[in-house]
C-alpha positions as CSV (number, residue, x, y, z in Angstrom):
1,M,16.9,-8.0,47.8
2,A,18.2,-10.5,50.3
3,T,16.8,-14.0,49.7
4,V,13.9,-14.8,52.1
5,L,14.9,-18.0,53.9
6,G,11.5,-18.7,55.4
7,R,8.2,-17.1,56.4
8,V,6.5,-16.9,59.8
9,I,3.4,-15.1,61.1
10,V,3.4,-13.8,64.7
11,Y,-0.1,-13.3,66.1
12,G,0.3,-10.7,68.9
13,G,3.4,-9.3,67.1
14,K,3.3,-5.9,68.9
15,G,3.4,-7.4,72.4
16,A,6.6,-7.9,74.4
17,L,7.1,-11.6,73.4
18,G,5.8,-11.1,69.9
19,S,8.2,-8.2,69.3
20,V,11.2,-10.4,70.4
21,C,10.0,-13.3,68.1
22,I,9.8,-10.9,65.2
23,S,13.3,-9.6,65.9
24,Q,14.6,-13.1,66.1
25,F,13.3,-14.2,62.8
26,K,14.1,-11.0,61.0
27,A,17.7,-11.4,62.1
28,Q,17.8,-14.7,60.3
29,N,16.5,-13.2,57.0
30,W,13.0,-14.5,57.4
31,W,9.9,-12.8,56.1
32,V,7.7,-12.0,59.1
33,G,4.1,-11.0,59.2
34,S,2.5,-9.5,62.4
35,I,-1.1,-9.7,63.4
36,D,-2.1,-7.3,66.2
37,M,-4.2,-4.2,66.9
38,K,-1.2,-2.0,66.2
39,P,1.5,-2.4,63.6
40,N,5.0,-3.7,64.4
41,E,7.5,-1.5,62.5
42,Q,10.0,-4.4,62.1
43,A,7.5,-6.7,60.4
44,D,7.4,-7.1,56.6
45,A,3.6,-7.0,56.7
46,N,1.1,-6.0,59.3
47,V,-2.4,-7.5,59.6
48,L,-4.5,-5.2,61.8
49,V,-7.2,-6.6,64.1
50,N,-10.3,-4.5,64.9
51,P,-11.1,-5.1,68.6
52,D,-14.7,-3.9,68.0
53,N,-15.4,-6.8,65.6
54,N,-16.9,-10.0,66.8
55,W,-15.1,-13.3,66.6
56,Q,-16.3,-14.2,63.1
57,Q,-15.7,-10.7,61.7
58,Q,-12.2,-10.8,63.1
59,Q,-11.5,-14.1,61.4
60,T,-13.0,-12.9,58.1
61,E,-11.0,-9.7,58.0
62,I,-7.7,-11.2,59.2
63,L,-7.9,-14.0,56.5
64,A,-8.7,-11.4,53.8
65,Q,-5.7,-9.3,54.8
66,I,-3.5,-12.5,54.8
67,K,-4.7,-13.5,51.4
68,D,-3.8,-10.0,50.1
69,T,-0.4,-10.2,51.7
70,L,0.7,-13.8,51.0
71,K,-1.1,-14.3,47.6
72,D,-0.2,-18.0,46.9
73,E,2.8,-18.2,49.4
74,K,2.6,-20.4,52.4
75,V,4.4,-19.9,55.7
76,D,6.7,-22.2,57.7
77,G,5.3,-21.3,61.1
78,I,2.5,-19.5,62.9
79,I,3.3,-18.3,66.4
80,C,0.3,-17.1,68.5
81,V,1.5,-15.2,71.5
82,A,-1.5,-12.9,71.8
83,G,-3.0,-12.9,75.3
84,G,-3.3,-11.0,78.5
85,W,-4.1,-11.4,82.2
86,A,-7.0,-10.4,84.4
87,G,-7.9,-11.6,87.9
88,G,-11.0,-12.1,89.8
89,N,-13.1,-14.8,91.4
90,A,-16.8,-15.4,90.7
91,A,-17.9,-12.7,93.1
92,H,-15.7,-10.1,91.6
93,K,-17.6,-7.1,90.1
94,D,-15.9,-7.6,86.8
95,F,-16.0,-11.4,86.7
96,I,-17.9,-11.6,83.4
97,K,-16.2,-8.6,81.9
98,N,-12.8,-10.0,82.7
99,S,-13.7,-13.5,81.5
100,D,-15.0,-12.1,78.2
101,L,-11.7,-10.2,77.8
102,M,-9.6,-13.3,78.5
103,W,-11.7,-15.4,76.1
104,K,-11.2,-12.8,73.3
105,Q,-7.4,-12.4,73.9
106,S,-6.6,-16.1,74.2
107,V,-9.3,-18.2,72.6
108,W,-10.3,-15.9,69.7
109,S,-6.6,-15.4,68.7
110,S,-5.7,-19.1,69.0
111,T,-8.7,-20.3,67.0
112,I,-8.1,-17.7,64.3
113,A,-4.4,-18.7,64.2
114,A,-5.5,-22.3,63.7
115,S,-7.8,-21.3,60.9
116,I,-5.0,-19.4,59.2
117,A,-2.8,-22.6,59.6
118,T,-5.4,-24.7,57.7
119,Q,-5.0,-22.5,54.7
120,Y,-1.5,-21.0,54.8
121,L,0.8,-23.3,56.8
122,K,3.2,-25.5,54.7
123,E,3.1,-29.2,55.2
124,G,5.6,-30.0,58.0
125,G,5.2,-26.4,59.4
126,F,4.5,-25.6,63.0
127,L,1.8,-23.8,64.9
128,S,2.5,-22.6,68.4
129,L,-0.2,-21.5,70.9
130,T,0.2,-20.0,74.3
131,G,-1.5,-21.6,77.4
132,A,-0.5,-21.2,81.0
133,M,0.8,-23.6,83.6
134,A,-1.7,-22.2,86.2
135,A,-4.6,-23.5,84.0
136,L,-3.6,-27.1,84.5
137,K,-5.5,-26.9,87.8
138,E,-8.1,-24.7,89.4
139,T,-7.6,-20.9,89.4
140,P,-10.2,-19.5,91.8
141,G,-8.5,-16.1,92.0
142,M,-8.5,-15.7,88.2
143,I,-11.3,-17.8,86.9
144,G,-11.6,-16.1,83.5
145,Y,-7.9,-16.5,82.8
146,G,-7.7,-20.1,83.8
147,M,-10.8,-21.0,81.8
148,A,-9.5,-19.4,78.6
149,K,-6.1,-20.9,78.9
150,A,-7.5,-24.3,79.6
151,A,-9.5,-24.0,76.4
152,V,-6.3,-23.3,74.5
153,H,-4.8,-26.5,76.0
154,Q,-7.8,-28.4,74.7
155,L,-7.6,-26.8,71.3
156,T,-3.9,-27.8,71.0
157,K,-4.8,-31.4,71.7
158,S,-7.7,-31.4,69.2
159,L,-5.5,-29.7,66.5
160,A,-2.8,-32.4,66.9
161,A,-5.3,-35.2,66.4
162,K,-6.1,-36.9,63.1
163,D,-8.5,-35.1,60.8
164,S,-8.1,-31.7,62.6
165,G,-7.8,-29.8,59.3
166,L,-4.2,-28.9,59.8
167,P,-1.7,-29.7,57.0
168,S,0.0,-33.1,57.1
169,N,3.1,-33.6,59.3
170,S,2.5,-30.2,60.9
171,L,3.4,-29.7,64.5
172,V,1.1,-28.0,67.0
173,A,2.4,-27.3,70.4
174,C,1.4,-25.1,73.3
175,I,3.8,-23.3,75.6
176,L,2.8,-23.0,79.3
177,P,4.7,-20.2,81.0
178,I,4.5,-19.4,84.6
179,T,5.8,-15.8,84.4
180,L,7.5,-14.2,81.4
181,D,10.2,-11.6,82.0
182,T,8.4,-8.7,80.3
183,P,8.6,-5.0,81.0
184,M,5.0,-4.9,82.3
185,N,5.6,-7.8,84.7
186,R,8.6,-6.0,86.1
187,K,6.6,-2.9,86.5
188,W,3.7,-4.5,88.3
189,M,5.8,-7.0,90.4
190,P,8.8,-4.9,91.3
191,K,9.7,-7.1,94.3
192,A,9.3,-10.5,92.6
193,D,12.1,-13.0,92.3
194,T,12.8,-12.6,88.6
195,S,15.3,-15.6,88.6
196,T,12.2,-17.7,88.3
197,W,10.9,-15.7,85.3
198,T,11.3,-17.1,81.8
199,S,13.3,-14.9,79.4
200,L,11.6,-13.8,76.1
201,D,14.8,-14.8,74.3
202,F,14.5,-18.4,75.6
203,V,11.0,-18.6,74.1
204,S,11.8,-17.0,70.8
205,N,14.9,-19.4,70.5
206,L,12.5,-22.3,71.1
207,F,10.4,-21.2,68.1
208,W,13.5,-20.7,66.0
209,K,14.6,-24.3,66.7
210,W,11.2,-25.6,65.7
211,S,11.4,-23.7,62.5
212,Q,14.7,-25.5,61.8
213,N,13.1,-28.9,62.6
214,Q,15.3,-29.0,65.8
215,D,14.2,-30.3,69.2
216,R,10.6,-30.4,68.1
217,P,8.3,-31.7,70.8
218,T,5.7,-34.4,70.3
219,N,2.7,-33.2,68.4
220,G,0.0,-31.8,70.8
221,S,2.5,-31.2,73.6
222,L,1.7,-28.9,76.4
223,L,5.2,-27.6,77.4
224,Q,5.7,-26.2,80.8
225,L,8.4,-23.5,81.0
226,I,10.0,-24.0,84.4
227,T,12.7,-21.4,85.3
228,K,14.9,-21.6,88.3
229,D,18.1,-19.6,88.9
230,N,17.5,-18.0,85.5
231,K,17.7,-21.4,83.7
232,T,14.6,-22.7,81.9
233,E,13.7,-26.3,81.4
234,L,10.8,-27.7,79.4
235,T,8.6,-30.4,80.9
236,V,5.7,-31.9,79.1
237,A,2.5,-31.6,81.1
């Protein structure tokens, strides 16, 4: 058995970005746990989410599976990249349905990731959540999405504050992408200028650096990922 150099949990580990994050950490001889509705074959352990469960049931079941998996071990990082997108203004026929879906995908996953961190993150570890640059201002064409992502931004700030329940010296930060260069985005936006899309490798490398205590942002940072001519810069919102 190769020595495990670190441990990380990726929430949304079967998605495009989550899969790249798992590959990145596995390549560095890290133990990786995935949380998703479907297993990621590369992960060392898979915690499966039942989408029919309510918020509280999801948290209870996920924590029980993590306890079974980790026993008394702690992890160095928790990366929540679960999420999705749906559009629609307040007059849209699926306004409430889409808002409900966005809340489940972004807010449920982020709060459950935070609750895992209170029990299983090492002191000095990091928790990364995923917001959206669009949600820094009004989003009339995608109200449910903007509302859910803005809630994740607020959650990040609260978790970084004193007495939030997170372990001491831990980092919590939120990435705010504009558009990620995923296969689905390429499929749905074939004519888009992909030189302004952020590569998944850039994001997974960012998490890798944080795991090594390199280039860590200020606790509670909302980090905008701004890509131009295929180069990405981080600016704090």
